[in-house]
C-alpha positions in Angstrom: 3.6 -20.8 -17.2 4.9 -24.2 -16.2 8.4 -22.7 -16.0 7.2 -19.9 -13.8 5.4 -22.3 -11.4 8.3 -24.7 -11.2 11.0 -22.1 -10.6 9.1 -19.7 -8.3 9.2 -20.0 -4.6 6.4 -22.2 -3.3 3.1 -20.4 -2.8 4.0 -17.3 -4.7 2.1 -18.2 -7.9 -1.7 -18.9 -7.9 -3.7 -19.9 -11.0 -7.4 -19.2 -11.3 -10.0 -20.7 -13.6 -13.5 -19.2 -13.9 -16.6 -21.1 -14.8 -20.0 -20.2 -16.1 -22.6 -22.9 -15.8 -19.8 -25.6 -15.6 -18.0 -24.2 -18.7 -14.5 -22.8 -18.2 -14.7 -19.3 -19.6 -11.9 -17.2 -17.9 -8.5 -17.2 -16.3 -6.2 -15.2 -14.1 -2.9 -15.6 -12.3 -1.2 -13.9 -9.4 2.5 -13.6 -8.6 3.6 -12.6 -5.2 6.9 -10.8 -4.5 7.8 -9.5 -1.0 4.6 -7.8 0.0 3.2 -7.0 -3.4 0.8 -9.2 -5.5 0.8 -8.8 -9.3 -2.5 -9.8 -10.9 -1.8 -11.1 -14.5 -3.5 -12.6 -17.5 -7.1 -11.8 -16.5 -9.2 -12.9 -19.5 -12.7 -13.9 -20.2 -14.1 -15.5 -23.4 -15.8 -12.7 -25.4 -19.2 -14.3 -25.4 -19.1 -14.5 -21.5 -18.1 -10.9 -20.8 -20.3 -8.6 -18.7 -21.4 -11.5 -16.4 -19.1 -10.7 -13.5 -16.5 -13.3 -14.4 -13.6 -10.9 -15.0 -14.5 -9.1 -11.8 -14.4 -12.4 -9.8 -11.2 -13.4 -11.5 -9.6 -10.1 -10.5 -10.9 -9.8 -7.0 -10.4 -13.4 -5.8 -6.6 -13.2 -6.2 -6.6 -9.9 -4.3 -8.6 -11.5 -1.4 -6.4 -14.5 -1.3 -3.3 -12.3 -1.4 -4.6 -10.2 1.4 -5.2 -13.3 3.5 -1.6 -14.3 2.9 -0.2 -10.9 4.1 0.3 -9.0 0.8 -0.4 -5.3 1.3 -0.1 -3.9 -2.2 -1.3 -5.0 -5.7 -0.4 -4.1 -9.2 -1.6 -5.1 -12.6 -1.2 -4.3 -16.3 -4.4 -3.8 -18.3 -5.6 -3.4 -21.8 -8.0 -0.6 -22.6 -10.8 -3.3 -22.4 -10.3 -3.8 -18.7 -9.5 -0.3 -17.4 -13.1 0.5 -16.3 -13.3 -2.8 -14.4 -10.0 -2.3 -12.6 -10.9 1.3 -11.7 -14.2 0.0 -10.3 -12.2 -2.4 -8.1 -10.1 0.4 -6.8 -6.9 0.4 -9.0 -5.6 3.7 -10.2 -3.9 4.3 -13.5 -0.2 4.9 -12.9 1.3 4.8 -16.3 0.2 4.3 -19.9 2.4 2.8 -22.6 2.3 0.8 -25.8 3.5 -2.7 -26.1 4.5 -4.0 -29.5 4.2 -7.7 -30.4 1.8 -10.4 -31.2 -1.1 -9.3 -29.0 
């Protein structure tokens, strides 16, 4: 992440940290390119799920990006997050399998 931040044009990467009662419990990141924002690495600790944290960590980058002039958003999701992202308004474009240490 540090490499991305240091090598990306200024202002194109935003990091988000979500708290629940002063405890850090979730993260997300956005990467802007031209007029598209890519929401990445949305995660919430398992014991804090279903409290709106994932929703907030997904929507806040979209609001910020819109205010900075981005007009399109994309993201990649696991099966766990699909319902949330469809609720926000994302539509499934493609489905594929990634192999690795996930």
